[in-house]
Structure formats: structure tokens, C-alpha cells
C-alpha positions as a printed NumPy array, in Angstrom:
array([[ 43.718, -12.977,   5.084],
       [ 42.947, -15.958,   2.837],
       [ 43.986, -19.547,   3.527],
       [ 46.746, -19.336,   0.908],
       [ 48.123, -16.151,   2.393],
       [ 48.017, -17.625,   5.899],
       [ 49.908, -20.703,   4.737],
       [ 52.457, -18.528,   2.983],
       [ 53.031, -16.384,   6.045],
       [ 53.461, -19.523,   8.173],
       [ 56.057, -20.944,   5.773],
       [ 57.849, -17.606,   5.653],
       [ 57.926, -17.637,   9.419],
       [ 59.291, -21.193,   9.435],
       [ 62.1  , -20.244,   7.039],
       [ 63.031, -17.214,   9.116],
       [ 62.878, -19.202,  12.369],
       [ 65.064, -21.991,  10.928],
       [ 67.699, -19.632,   9.571],
       [ 67.774, -17.582,  12.757],
       [ 68.19 , -20.772,  14.816],
       [ 71.104, -21.856,  12.624],
       [ 72.668, -18.426,  12.981],
       [ 72.38 , -18.487,  16.777],
       [ 73.944, -21.973,  16.99 ],
       [ 76.809, -20.929,  14.719],
       [ 77.441, -17.748,  16.698],
       [ 78.491, -19.819,  19.73 ],
       [ 81.523, -21.033,  17.775],
       [ 82.711, -17.546,  16.817],
       [ 85.628, -16.954,  19.158],
       [ 88.128, -15.138,  16.907],
       [ 88.242, -12.833,  13.89 ],
       [ 88.95 , -15.805,  11.616],
       [ 85.684, -17.446,  12.71 ],
       [ 83.758, -14.308,  11.781],
       [ 85.515, -13.762,   8.433],
       [ 86.038, -17.271,   7.041],
       [ 84.405, -19.68 ,   9.515],
       [ 87.762, -20.952,  10.759],
       [ 88.464, -22.51 ,   7.326],
       [ 86.535, -25.516,   8.584],
       [ 84.263, -26.317,   5.617],
       [ 84.821, -29.191,   3.202],
       [ 84.86 , -28.744,  -0.571],
       [ 81.355, -30.199,  -0.869],
       [ 79.964, -27.983,   1.903],
       [ 81.56 , -24.906,   0.383],
       [ 80.283, -25.908,  -3.056],
       [ 76.755, -26.009,  -1.665],
       [ 77.294, -22.666,   0.07 ],
       [ 78.666, -21.099,  -3.134],
       [ 75.608, -22.364,  -4.973],
       [ 73.368, -20.914,  -2.285],
       [ 75.227, -17.619,  -2.503],
       [ 75.169, -17.517,  -6.299],
       [ 71.684, -18.763,  -7.183],
       [ 70.048, -15.535,  -6.186],
       [ 66.669, -13.956,  -6.702],
       [ 67.959, -12.964, -10.137],
       [ 68.324, -16.645, -10.995],
       [ 65.093, -17.978,  -9.55 ],
       [ 62.798, -15.033, -10.258],
       [ 64.481, -12.768, -12.794],
       [ 65.812, -15.292, -15.324],
       [ 62.674, -17.426, -15.47 ],
       [ 60.645, -14.24 , -15.936],
       [ 62.97 , -12.982, -18.649],
       [ 62.668, -16.306, -20.52 ],
       [ 58.887, -16.312, -20.138],
       [ 58.589, -12.824, -21.63 ],
       [ 61.517, -12.734, -24.064],
       [ 62.272, -16.311, -25.068],
       [ 65.875, -17.208, -25.745],
       [ 67.031, -13.66 , -25.046],
       [ 66.265, -14.337, -21.39 ],
       [ 68.235, -17.583, -21.48 ],
       [ 71.358, -15.533, -22.207],
       [ 71.507, -14.741, -18.491],
       [ 71.59 , -18.444, -17.603],
       [ 74.348, -19.111, -20.127],
       [ 76.434, -16.179, -18.947],
       [ 76.069, -16.933, -15.251],
       [ 77.089, -20.571, -15.799],
       [ 80.012, -20.056, -18.203],
       [ 81.4  , -17.458, -15.808],
       [ 82.3  , -20.242, -13.39 ],
       [ 84.94 , -21.552, -15.791],
       [ 86.776, -18.243, -15.414],
       [ 86.534, -18.494, -11.641],
       [ 87.703, -22.126, -11.631],
       [ 90.604, -21.812, -14.067],
       [ 91.969, -18.396, -13.123],
       [ 91.203, -17.34 ,  -9.56 ],
       [ 89.814, -19.977,  -7.159],
       [ 92.977, -21.822,  -6.159],
       [ 95.284, -18.81 ,  -6.492],
       [ 93.148, -16.604,  -4.27 ],
       [ 92.799, -19.338,  -1.663],
       [ 96.604, -19.655,  -1.487],
       [ 97.438, -15.952,  -1.3  ],
       [ 94.661, -14.307,   0.726],
       [ 93.379, -14.242,   4.275],
       [ 89.956, -12.627,   4.425],
       [ 89.378, -10.264,   1.469],
       [ 90.43 ,  -9.472,  -2.094],
       [ 92.657,  -6.667,  -0.8  ],
       [ 94.82 ,  -9.186,   1.077],
       [ 95.883, -10.613,  -2.286],
       [ 96.704,  -7.214,  -3.768],
       [ 98.496,  -5.815,  -0.736],
       [100.897,  -8.777,  -0.431],
       [103.409,  -7.088,  -2.754],
       [102.081,  -3.513,  -2.835],
       [101.566,  -0.544,  -0.566],
       [ 98.86 ,  -1.37 ,   1.945],
       [ 96.81 ,   1.791,   2.378],
       [ 96.049,   2.889,  -1.206],
       [ 95.353,  -0.632,  -2.438],
       [ 93.14 ,  -1.6  ,   0.492],
       [ 91.192,   1.659,   0.263],
       [ 90.507,   1.108,  -3.439],
       [ 89.554,  -2.554,  -2.986],
       [ 87.209,  -1.808,  -0.085],
       [ 85.507,   0.969,  -2.061],
       [ 84.926,  -1.311,  -5.032],
       [ 83.655,  -4.143,  -2.808],
       [ 81.046,  -1.938,  -1.169],
       [ 79.825,  -0.505,  -4.509],
       [ 79.472,  -3.951,  -6.133],
       [ 77.712,  -5.338,  -3.054],
       [ 75.183,  -2.509,  -2.966],
       [ 74.328,  -2.958,  -6.666],
       [ 73.724,  -6.65 ,  -6.017],
       [ 71.753,  -5.972,  -2.835],
       [ 69.362,  -3.723,  -4.776],
       [ 68.278,  -6.645,  -6.914],
       [ 67.702,  -9.056,  -4.044],
       [ 65.781,  -6.696,  -1.814],
       [ 63.645,  -5.251,  -4.603],
       [ 62.669,  -8.826,  -5.476],
       [ 61.756,  -9.496,  -1.86 ],
       [ 59.326,  -6.598,  -1.813],
       [ 57.49 ,  -7.799,  -4.911],
       [ 57.437, -11.424,  -3.858],
       [ 56.043, -10.963,  -0.375],
       [ 53.529,  -8.332,  -1.499],
       [ 52.08 , -10.812,  -4.003],
       [ 51.927, -13.681,  -1.565],
       [ 50.279, -11.944,   1.346],
       [ 47.987,  -9.915,  -0.883],
       [ 49.535,  -6.583,   0.057],
       [ 49.381,  -4.412,  -3.051],
       [ 50.289,  -1.079,  -1.486],
       [ 53.695,   0.524,  -1.845],
       [ 53.866,   0.788,   1.932],
       [ 53.653,  -3.012,   2.267],
       [ 56.424,  -3.534,  -0.292],
       [ 58.61 ,  -0.967,   1.416],
       [ 58.008,  -2.593,   4.788],
       [ 59.064,  -5.949,   3.333],
       [ 62.327,  -4.488,   2.045],
       [ 63.048,  -3.012,   5.467],
       [ 62.302,  -6.368,   7.131],
       [ 64.638,  -8.254,   4.767],
       [ 67.337,  -5.674,   5.417],
       [ 66.927,  -6.081,   9.163],
       [ 67.185,  -9.873,   8.896],
       [ 70.349,  -9.76 ,   6.802],
       [ 71.958,  -7.471,   9.368],
       [ 71.083,  -9.98 ,  12.117],
       [ 72.588, -12.889,  10.147],
       [ 75.875, -11.084,   9.617],
       [ 76.289,  -9.451,  13.012],
       [ 75.337, -12.577,  14.964],
       [ 76.476, -15.519,  12.844],
       [ 79.399, -14.177,  10.823],
       [ 80.732, -16.371,   8.014],
       [ 79.968, -19.613,   9.833],
       [ 76.286, -18.826,  10.341],
       [ 75.94 , -17.319,   6.865],
       [ 77.477, -20.436,   5.292],
       [ 75.065, -22.825,   6.993],
       [ 72.129, -20.625,   5.961],
       [ 73.368, -20.741,   2.357],
       [ 73.742, -24.54 ,   2.454],
       [ 70.165, -24.97 ,   3.706],
       [ 68.928, -22.494,   1.127],
       [ 70.699, -24.317,  -1.739],
       [ 69.066, -27.607,  -0.742],
       [ 65.623, -25.977,  -0.456],
       [ 65.976, -24.171,  -3.785],
       [ 67.067, -27.247,  -5.729],
       [ 64.307, -29.357,  -4.156],
       [ 61.603, -26.785,  -4.858],
       [ 62.78 , -26.207,  -8.425],
       [ 62.905, -29.936,  -9.2  ],
       [ 59.319, -30.339,  -7.937],
       [ 57.996, -27.49 , -10.113],
       [ 59.973, -28.629, -13.17 ],
       [ 58.706, -32.209, -12.762],
       [ 55.071, -31.094, -12.48 ],
       [ 55.487, -28.678, -15.404],
       [ 56.926, -31.341, -17.702],
       [ 54.18 , -33.71 , -16.537],
       [ 51.663, -31.283, -18.045],
       [ 53.312, -31.846, -21.431],
       [ 53.954, -35.598, -20.997],
       [ 57.665, -34.758, -20.61 ],
       [ 57.758, -33.539, -24.217],
       [ 59.852, -30.375, -24.265],
       [ 59.142, -29.745, -27.959],
       [ 55.438, -29.711, -27.187],
       [ 56.009, -27.222, -24.362],
       [ 57.88 , -24.88 , -26.709],
       [ 55.219, -25.238, -29.396],
       [ 52.427, -24.371, -26.964],
       [ 54.397, -21.388, -25.716],
       [ 54.671, -20.2  , -29.322],
       [ 50.98 , -20.717, -30.014],
       [ 49.895, -18.905, -26.876],
       [ 52.204, -16.024, -27.647],
       [ 50.705, -15.718, -31.129],
       [ 47.153, -15.848, -29.763],
       [ 47.86 , -13.001, -27.368],
       [ 49.196, -10.957, -30.291],
       [ 52.25 ,  -9.773, -28.406],
       [ 54.766, -10.235, -31.177],
       [ 56.456, -13.142, -32.862],
       [ 59.114, -13.757, -30.259],
       [ 58.451, -17.419, -29.617],
       [ 57.418, -18.098, -33.231],
       [ 60.874, -16.915, -34.244],
       [ 62.605, -19.143, -31.715],
       [ 63.957, -21.619, -34.269],
       [ 65.533, -18.849, -36.31 ],
       [ 66.922, -17.323, -33.116],
       [ 68.742, -20.531, -32.238],
       [ 70.444, -20.599, -35.644],
       [ 71.445, -16.949, -35.653],
       [ 71.687, -16.233, -31.913],
       [ 75.373, -15.349, -31.667],
       [ 75.569, -13.4  , -34.892],
       [ 72.398, -11.396, -34.545],
       [ 72.753, -10.442, -30.911],
       [ 70.243, -12.599, -29.148],
       [ 67.231, -12.056, -31.374],
       [ 67.262,  -8.271, -31.28 ],
       [ 65.923,  -8.241, -34.839],
       [ 62.625,  -9.648, -33.546],
       [ 62.098,  -6.764, -31.153],
       [ 62.148,  -9.003, -28.082],
       [ 64.348,  -6.836, -25.919],
       [ 65.473,  -3.936, -28.068],
       [ 69.021,  -5.07 , -27.467],
       [ 71.494,  -4.094, -30.159],
       [ 74.269,  -6.386, -31.289],
       [ 76.826,  -4.36 , -29.33 ],
       [ 74.665,  -4.317, -26.226],
       [ 74.339,  -8.089, -26.484],
       [ 78.127,  -8.512, -26.566],
       [ 78.505,  -6.04 , -23.705],
       [ 76.041,  -7.951, -21.549],
       [ 77.715, -11.26 , -22.371],
       [ 81.14 ,  -9.918, -21.36 ],
       [ 79.781,  -8.632, -18.063],
       [ 78.075, -11.928, -17.214],
       [ 81.016, -14.159, -18.154],
       [ 83.746, -12.075, -16.512],
       [ 81.821, -10.694, -13.554],
       [ 81.677, -13.778, -11.327],
       [ 85.442, -13.886, -10.79 ],
       [ 85.259, -10.358,  -9.377],
       [ 82.197, -10.638,  -7.124],
       [ 83.291,  -9.982,  -3.522],
       [ 80.775, -12.332,  -1.873],
       [ 81.999, -15.158,  -4.123],
       [ 85.696, -14.365,  -3.668],
       [ 85.525, -14.591,   0.129],
       [ 84.059, -18.096,  -0.136],
       [ 87.424, -19.396,  -1.39 ],
       [ 88.942, -18.572,   2.025],
       [ 86.572, -20.817,   3.979],
       [ 88.193, -24.152,   2.994],
       [ 91.368, -25.636,   4.527],
       [ 93.301, -26.387,   1.314],
       [ 93.63 , -25.229,  -2.296],
       [ 92.353, -28.63 ,  -3.416],
       [ 89.17 , -28.035,  -1.442],
       [ 88.833, -24.658,  -3.189],
       [ 88.919, -26.38 ,  -6.584],
       [ 86.56 , -29.095,  -5.371],
       [ 84.072, -26.543,  -4.091],
       [ 83.999, -24.782,  -7.466],
       [ 83.467, -28.09 ,  -9.286],
       [ 80.531, -28.935,  -7.022],
       [ 79.175, -25.431,  -7.527],
       [ 79.395, -25.779, -11.322],
       [ 77.441, -29.054, -11.219],
       [ 74.709, -27.733,  -8.941],
       [ 74.417, -24.336, -10.609],
       [ 74.513, -25.857, -14.11 ],
       [ 71.645, -28.2  , -13.286],
       [ 69.643, -25.332, -11.878],
       [ 70.128, -23.065, -14.899],
       [ 69.041, -25.821, -17.269],
       [ 65.832, -26.041, -15.245],
       [ 65.206, -22.296, -15.694],
       [ 64.424, -23.085, -19.339],
       [ 61.488, -25.237, -18.233],
       [ 60.386, -22.651, -15.675],
       [ 60.415, -19.846, -18.229],
       [ 58.902, -21.571, -21.238],
       [ 56.524, -23.538, -19.022],
       [ 55.206, -20.275, -17.593],
       [ 54.83 , -18.855, -21.102],
       [ 52.876, -21.925, -22.242],
       [ 50.655, -22.482, -19.199],
       [ 50.115, -18.898, -18.035],
       [ 50.754, -16.663, -21.026],
       [ 52.541, -13.355, -21.13 ],
       [ 49.428, -11.352, -20.304],
       [ 48.874, -13.155, -16.999],
       [ 52.519, -12.787, -15.999],
       [ 52.674,  -9.103, -16.91 ],
       [ 49.406,  -8.467, -15.099],
       [ 51.028,  -9.522, -11.817],
       [ 54.4  ,  -7.9  , -12.489],
       [ 55.45 ,  -6.017, -15.62 ],
       [ 59.093,  -7.156, -15.384],
       [ 58.178, -10.849, -15.13 ],
       [ 59.793, -11.525, -11.754],
       [ 56.809, -13.532, -10.484],
       [ 56.666, -16.08 , -13.328],
       [ 58.083, -18.948, -11.228],
       [ 55.737, -18.561,  -8.21 ],
       [ 52.741, -18.212, -10.535],
       [ 53.822, -21.317, -12.456],
       [ 54.099, -23.23 ,  -9.179],
       [ 50.52 , -22.312,  -8.319],
       [ 49.328, -23.386, -11.777],
       [ 51.019, -26.807, -11.854],
       [ 49.943, -27.435,  -8.259],
       [ 46.308, -27.319,  -9.278],
       [ 45.574, -23.723, -10.204],
       [ 44.342, -20.666,  -8.353],
       [ 42.039, -21.523,  -5.456],
       [ 43.119, -25.168,  -5.213],
       [ 44.755, -26.623,  -2.119],
       [ 47.668, -28.02 ,  -4.14 ],
       [ 48.211, -24.72 ,  -5.894],
       [ 48.153, -22.828,  -2.607],
       [ 50.626, -25.216,  -0.968],
       [ 53.075, -25.196,  -3.875],
       [ 52.848, -21.43 ,  -4.31 ],
       [ 53.554, -20.911,  -0.632],
       [ 56.404, -23.443,  -0.681],
       [ 58.138, -21.963,  -3.73 ],
       [ 57.673, -18.453,  -2.428],
       [ 59.196, -19.405,   0.914],
       [ 62.138, -20.943,  -0.967],
       [ 62.539, -17.733,  -2.981],
       [ 62.431, -15.74 ,   0.234],
       [ 65.135, -17.985,   1.725],
       [ 67.146, -17.408,  -1.445],
       [ 67.003, -13.674,  -0.952],
       [ 67.9  , -13.874,   2.735],
       [ 70.959, -16.06 ,   2.101],
       [ 72.335, -13.917,  -0.721],
       [ 71.876, -10.568,   1.001],
       [ 73.614, -11.969,   4.081],
       [ 76.603, -13.045,   1.985],
       [ 76.809,  -9.666,   0.278],
       [ 76.568,  -7.74 ,   3.522],
       [ 79.227,  -9.934,   5.111],
       [ 81.602,  -9.355,   2.178],
       [ 81.235,  -5.585,   2.243],
       [ 81.345,  -5.198,   6.027],
       [ 84.392,  -7.489,   6.25 ],
       [ 86.204,  -5.459,   3.629],
       [ 85.365,  -2.212,   5.4  ],
       [ 86.525,  -3.384,   8.822],
       [ 89.537,  -5.476,   7.764],
       [ 90.831,  -3.311,   4.918],
       [ 89.759,   0.242,   5.696],
       [ 89.544,   0.309,   9.474],
       [ 92.162,  -2.173,  10.659],
       [ 94.823,  -1.698,   7.984],
       [ 94.285,   1.86 ,   6.73 ],
       [ 92.845,   3.902,   9.594],
       [ 94.566,   1.936,  12.379],
       [ 97.633,   0.948,  10.295],
       [ 97.413,  -2.624,  11.556],
       [ 97.32 ,  -1.594,  15.244],
       [ 93.901,  -3.056,  15.93 ],
       [ 92.797,  -5.992,  18.042],
       [ 90.701,  -8.794,  16.56 ],
       [ 87.817,  -7.987,  18.885],
       [ 87.807,  -4.336,  17.802],
       [ 87.973,  -5.33 ,  14.129],
       [ 84.988,  -7.667,  14.418],
       [ 83.032,  -5.014,  16.33 ],
       [ 83.612,  -2.525,  13.497],
       [ 82.523,  -5.179,  10.969],
       [ 79.227,  -5.548,  12.785],
       [ 78.697,  -1.785,  12.929],
       [ 79.489,  -1.419,   9.226],
       [ 76.945,  -4.153,   8.459],
       [ 74.275,  -1.881,   9.958],
       [ 75.413,   1.087,   7.858],
       [ 75.743,  -0.81 ,   4.57 ],
       [ 72.43 ,  -2.556,   5.176],
       [ 70.751,   0.787,   5.786],
       [ 72.11 ,   2.248,   2.554],
       [ 70.957,  -0.81 ,   0.6  ],
       [ 67.475,  -0.579,   2.126],
       [ 67.047,   3.076,   1.132],
       [ 68.313,   2.559,  -2.439],
       [ 66.184,  -0.581,  -2.91 ],
       [ 63.029,   1.417,  -2.298],
       [ 63.662,   3.247,  -5.589],
       [ 64.563,   0.192,  -7.691],
       [ 61.463,  -1.964,  -7.286],
       [ 60.21 ,  -1.649, -10.873],
       [ 63.363,  -2.966, -12.567],
       [ 63.902,  -6.593, -13.623],
       [ 66.032,  -8.363, -11.037],
       [ 68.241, -10.216, -13.519],
       [ 68.986,  -6.922, -15.246],
       [ 70.016,  -5.269, -11.963],
       [ 72.375,  -8.15 , -11.205],
       [ 73.896,  -7.821, -14.686],
       [ 74.902,  -4.276, -13.751],
       [ 76.55 ,  -5.58 , -10.567],
       [ 78.463,  -8.094, -12.689],
       [ 79.607,  -5.285, -14.978],
       [ 80.971,  -3.284, -12.038],
       [ 82.746,  -6.366, -10.631],
       [ 84.275,  -7.243, -14.005],
       [ 85.378,  -3.643, -14.603],
       [ 86.819,  -2.762, -11.196],
       [ 87.874,  -5.996,  -9.456],
       [ 88.796,  -8.488, -12.153],
       [ 91.485,  -6.393, -13.935],
       [ 93.404,  -5.767, -10.706],
       [ 93.121,  -9.434,  -9.641],
       [ 94.345, -10.887, -12.944],
       [ 97.103,  -8.334, -13.498],
       [ 98.325,  -8.889,  -9.953],
       [ 98.357, -12.675, -10.356],
       [100.02 , -12.848, -13.763],
       [102.047,  -9.636, -14.421],
       [105.306,  -9.348, -12.432],
       [105.638,  -5.61 , -13.085],
       [102.173,  -4.726, -11.782],
       [102.415,  -2.248,  -8.913],
       [100.477,  -0.063,  -6.5  ],
       [ 99.561,   2.687,  -8.946],
       [ 98.444,   0.111, -11.498],
       [ 96.196,  -1.585,  -8.949],
       [ 94.546,   1.616,  -7.744],
       [ 94.127,   2.977, -11.27 ],
       [ 92.595,  -0.312, -12.441],
       [ 90.083,  -0.373,  -9.576],
       [ 89.136,   3.311,  -9.551],
       [ 89.295,   3.666, -13.335],
       [ 87.09 ,   0.657, -14.05 ],
       [ 84.711,   1.589, -11.236],
       [ 84.286,   5.243, -12.295],
       [ 83.881,   4.43 , -15.987],
       [ 81.355,   1.664, -15.3  ],
       [ 79.22 ,   3.559, -12.778],
       [ 79.453,   6.724, -14.872],
       [ 78.191,   4.969, -18.003],
       [ 75.366,   3.382, -16.001],
       [ 74.288,   6.826, -14.764],
       [ 74.174,   8.123, -18.344],
       [ 72.557,   4.979, -19.785],
       [ 68.879,   4.336, -20.681],
       [ 68.566,   2.391, -17.413],
       [ 68.527,   5.565, -15.352],
       [ 66.641,   8.094, -17.481],
       [ 64.795,   8.716, -20.707],
       [ 62.221,   5.876, -20.938],
       [ 59.27 ,   4.335, -19.133],
       [ 61.33 ,   1.58 , -17.463],
       [ 64.091,   3.882, -16.192],
       [ 64.52 ,   5.092, -12.637],
       [ 63.886,   8.7  , -13.75 ],
       [ 61.413,   8.221, -16.587],
       [ 60.421,  11.88 , -16.842],
       [ 63.983,  13.111, -17.372],
       [ 66.514,  12.256, -20.031],
       [ 70.288,  12.334, -19.719],
       [ 70.858,   8.975, -21.442],
       [ 73.876,  10.069, -23.487],
       [ 75.356,   6.545, -23.452],
       [ 73.223,   4.3  , -25.705],
       [ 73.993,   0.849, -24.221],
       [ 72.121,  -0.667, -21.28 ],
       [ 75.165,  -2.59 , -20.073],
       [ 78.55 ,  -0.783, -20.095],
       [ 80.782,  -3.882, -19.936],
       [ 82.155,  -3.641, -23.471],
       [ 83.644,  -0.228, -22.622],
       [ 84.289,  -0.373, -18.884],
       [ 85.973,  -3.812, -18.684],
       [ 88.742,  -2.972, -21.207],
       [ 89.006,   0.444, -19.527],
       [ 89.816,  -1.232, -16.205],
       [ 92.632,  -3.25 , -17.763],
       [ 93.876,  -0.224, -19.702],
       [ 93.995,   1.979, -16.591],
       [ 95.891,  -0.761, -14.751],
       [ 98.475,  -1.055, -17.523],
       [ 98.935,   2.713, -17.936],
       [ 99.167,   3.24 , -14.189],
       [101.836,   0.56 , -13.889],
       [103.938,   1.777, -16.829],
       [103.855,   5.433, -15.705],
       [104.722,   4.67 , -12.082],
       [108.217,   5.325, -10.71 ],
       [107.736,   2.707,  -8.024],
       [110.734,   0.304,  -7.992],
       [110.02 ,  -3.085,  -9.518],
       [109.686,  -5.863,  -6.961],
       [110.325,  -8.92 ,  -9.114],
       [111.661, -10.921,  -6.187],
       [108.532, -10.268,  -4.151],
       [106.415, -11.318,  -7.14 ],
       [108.367, -14.581,  -7.389],
       [107.598, -15.324,  -3.742],
       [103.97 , -14.393,  -4.358],
       [103.868, -16.662,  -7.42 ],
       [105.233, -19.624,  -5.484],
       [102.614, -19.158,  -2.783],
       [ 99.807, -18.761,  -5.348],
       [100.768, -21.95 ,  -7.207],
       [101.759, -24.169,  -4.303],
       [100.113, -22.719,  -1.194],
       [103.484, -22.533,   0.568],
       [103.147, -20.111,   3.477],
       [ 99.415, -19.694,   3.021],
       [ 98.477, -21.44 ,   6.252],
       [100.914, -19.348,   8.271],
       [ 99.472, -16.186,   6.754],
       [ 95.946, -17.322,   7.492],
       [ 96.803, -17.854,  11.153],
       [ 98.597, -14.511,  11.456]])
């Protein structure tokens, strides 16, 4: 093992040791179900804002987006724009209202004025599906990252890395619960921002802090490598970006105008339906803290996504597309390679240190996000399915938490197995699919429940199942799964649906199913119950009593 690889392994070990220590300390404070699910609602708005940032700025952000920008120019920046704008939807429509009306999960909000069992079953199903889609991206990225850094090129080494990450995320959730997971995410957010700022500073230093020069050199290098006119067309792309569908006319991504709109819808609307983000609103003591946490998250996340522009175009200018593709065809390793370059280049002490540091930060990013996702899905399974559906509410807190820990093992195992088959896909693209599922299945039921008095049980279940089935079904029959060299099944072709992202069809379908289900239901209208629900959502009256139930 080389000196660089040894240093990297040591830093990886330090990150794992630190996060495990935090988890063990936090576990000593877990005395009730509320501590496991929402950390006893003991986090301030600033702390929760940091934790949300740590939960949200995933491997897709740090690895996938910078790689997409490096290879595809402004088309890749669409992911940054979508992920950031999505927070306005979360802030204005759901953050405070969910905090006031829920206890642990999304299903608590829906079941307040509806029949418990069908709604909780549907919500738990959707939560697990969305979480697994998201987990695929994080764990596939972990395999590639660690294999590069320790010089392990074999598939067996990558697979072993995925299994190790899966095992760690299970430990975080089963031992630390929400409290331990939150502290891990706070530490990770601080490490990620620090590491990114260092690389961005050193990258801009290479160009005397002249961003125009960086873009020009990226264009020149792209032309020299004769890989298309993507960066040379950047100025025209900026002028015609919205109308022309993100530069599809230049052949950068093959994205059609409709596919561009579909992707944008999924990115902008998906955040407000992501289960691991929704449960973060329950960890603060007041609705004001929920709003404050989202505002902090917007500031931190916005700053980070602006820096992805420098990471992506800096990698294109200093490394070139050929060098990036040579290490990883989907571009996921652009940021670590850029860190090595600005640190002094391959073989230098500075390059080795910075590469190891940034890679350890990326590894911490993956660990924090997969822990949050696993916690969200296992909590929904135990609280919604087991405690309130199977046991009909006749379940002790200790039994409920025990089932949550067991379900974390099962969900983690499923994610590990599926991730082994998704290692060749771009991470940002995989996350976009998770956003599409969240926006199609979760968001329609949440918004209709919050703002439509007539919305009822059938409407909620139809919205969740309808959006989920349409979205997943279109993904199965899309070019992502079969019919081309980058698909999961490249030697077969059942890509009957032409779009790569199904959001433009599946998101309206979720709302439509919810409306049709409500209007065709014979369930008596419960306007009075909705009025009580509305008062609680807007004022928080009764929320604390419900949380302590």
C-alpha cells in the first residue's frame, strides 16, 4: 500500500472512530421512544439546520453534481439549481405545518383525521421505497470512492466497501437513534463545508480568482480533447437554457426538452416529500425553530451548491474530461481528483494529504446520509406498520424501538444487495429518481391533506399508491433500466417509456389519483376535524401534548 493510500485509510478510520464515538455517547441519552425517533425534540434551530444540511448534502451533491458539471457543463448545474430551489417549497409549504401536526413520521400527519391502518400502511410503504432509491446512490458512491483511494480496482473490493458502509449505517441507527444520527450529521456538515471551501480556494488560486478565466480554460481543454463543443457553447446555453432544455441541442446529455422539464419538476418538488428530511422537522421544540432550521439549511446548502460550479468547471479545466472519465466513466470522482491536483498533483505530499482529506469527508457524507435514510424508513416501519397497524396501537415503547432496530437491519440488507447492481450509474442521476418517487407519492398526499378540507382516507391511499406505482413503473420501462450501454440491463430492451425521469407524468398522476379517490369515496366528510387540524397546523395548539403522548 502506498503512502497516499495509507494516509487515506488512516483518515477513513479516524472518521469512522469519531462518528462511532459520538453515536455511543448519544445512545446513553436514549431512554424513551421519543429519544430514538426525534432526539427528545432537544435541538435548536441552528443545530437542526446544520443537521438538515448534513442530511441533504449527500454523495450526489459532493461527487455526482461536480462530476456532472465537469463532463456536461451547465446541464450538470441543473441539479444544483433544482436541489436548492426545492427548499423554498419545503420552507413555505410544509416545514412549520408538519412540525405542528406530527409526532414521528409523515403518517402521523395523515392519520390525524383519517383511518389509521390504510393510511399508515401506504405511507410506510412509500417511505421505504424512497429511502431505498436514495440509499442506492449513496452506497454505490461509497464503493467507487474507497476503491479509488485504497487502490482496490476489483469488483470484490467495491462490493466489500458497500457491505461495510451498510454495516456502519445499521450501527448508527440501532445504537444512536435520532440523537446520535443528528450529531453525526452536524459534524459531517462542518467537515464537508470546510473541505469544500479549501478545495474551492485552492482551485480559484490557480486562476488568480478569475472565474471567467477558469471557464475559458475549461472550454479550451474540452476543444483540445475533441469531445464535443459542450463548453464552447456555454454562452449560448446560458441565454437559451430554459427554452432549449438545458443545452440538449449540443448533445451534452441527450436530454430532450420534455425530459429536462420532468427532471426539474422532480428536483424542485421532491425535497418536500423526502422522508429523511421530513422527520428532521420533528426534532425541534417549536414551530419557530422549524422555520429557523430551514433558513439556516438554505444558507448553508446554497453556499455549497454555488461552490459546486467551481468544483465542476475547475476539474474540467485542470484535469480534462479524459482524465476524469479514465478514473470513472460517470464522473463521480471529479472532486477528489481535483483536490489531489490543486494540492500539488499526483505523487506530491500536498496532493496526497488533500486527496485523503476530501475523500474522508466524502466518506463521512455518505455515512451520515445513509444513517438518516435508514432511520427514516425503520422508524416508519416500526411506528406506522408495526405499532399502529399490526398491533393496533397496543404496543409498548420498548417493543416499538426494538422493532425499529430490527427493521434497520432488514432495510439495510436490502439496500446493500441492490447497491451492488447500481455501481455504474451517476450518483446525482440516481438521487433524481428518488426525488421523483418522493414528489409523486408523498408530496400529493401531504399537500392535499394540509390544504383540502374534503380530502379523505381513500384519497390519501390512492395518491400514495397511485403516484408510487406510476413512478416506479415508468422507471422500470425507461432507458435507465434497459436498452443502452449505461442501463442496468444493457443487453435487453424494454424501454417503452422514452424519458429518463418520470416526474412530468407521475407527479400530476399522484395528485390526480388523490383527487379522484377523494371524490369517489363515500366516507363522510369530517370538516370539523379538518378545522381542528388546521388550527393545530397553523398555531401549534395541542402539538406538544400530542408529541408527549
